[in-house]
N, C-alpha and C positions, 0 to 999 in steps of 0.2 A: 015403524021401529026397526032399527037395524039388526040383522042377525049376526052379531059378533061372537066369535069363538076362537079359541086358542087350540090348534092341534099339537100333536106331539112333534110333528115336524117343525112347526114354529119354534117350539122349545129348543130342539136340537140344533136348529140354524142359529139361534141366538148366540152370540159369542159370550156375553156376560153370564148368562144363564148356564152355560157349559153342559146343557143337556139335563140339569137337575130340575125336576118338576117343583120341588120344594123351594128351591131358589127363585124360580120363575114366579111362583105364587106370591113369595115374599116381596119380590120386587114390585109386582103389580099392586099388592095391597098397600105398600108404603107410598107409591105414587098416588093411588086413589085417596089415600088419607090426606097427603099434602094438597091434592086439587080441591077436596072438600073443606080443608081449612082455608084455602085461598078463597073459595067461594063464600064461606061464612064470613070471613072478614071484609068482603066486597070488592076484592081485587079483581075478580073474574066473574063473569056471568055464565051459568052453565045452560046449556040447551039440551044436555043429555047427562046420563049418570056418570059419576066420577069413575066407576069401574070401567064403563065402556071406553072413556078416554084413556084410562091407563092401559087397557088391553091394546088400543090402537098404537100407543106409543111403544108398547113392548114389541108389537109386530114390526114396527119401524125401526127398532134398535135405538131409540131414544132414551131409554131409562139405563142409568148406571147404578151400580150397587156399591155403596161405601160401607167397608167393614172396619170397624175398630178392632185393634188386638186386645187381649184380656189385660195386659199390663196397664194400658191407657184407661181402661174402664176402672180398674182398681185405683189408680191414681186419681182419677176424677171423683169417684165415690168417696175417697179419703179426703179429698180436699173440701168436699161439700158436707162432710159429716161434723156435727157440732163437737167442739171439745168439751171433755168433761174432766173437771179437777177435783179429785178426792179431797184435797187439803192435806194437812199434815198427818202422818201416821204415827202411831206410838210405837 
């Protein structure tokens, strides 16, 4: 079993994480979830844990973080919300 770990130096060296531990953890967690979903759907065969794969990819600077702005989130939520028509008012 490999002894994978992420040091603070790895986080500080990563240009996408920008030295933020929280951003680094979020990046690796999202990647691990993606890898797990791909394995569950049968697209890939895992020989190790998804978190180990995500940590390796983080160390190799192969993970990008896509951030949505708040306005785009509000527009998307509004378009997905069902319309409610109260009908005529007196």
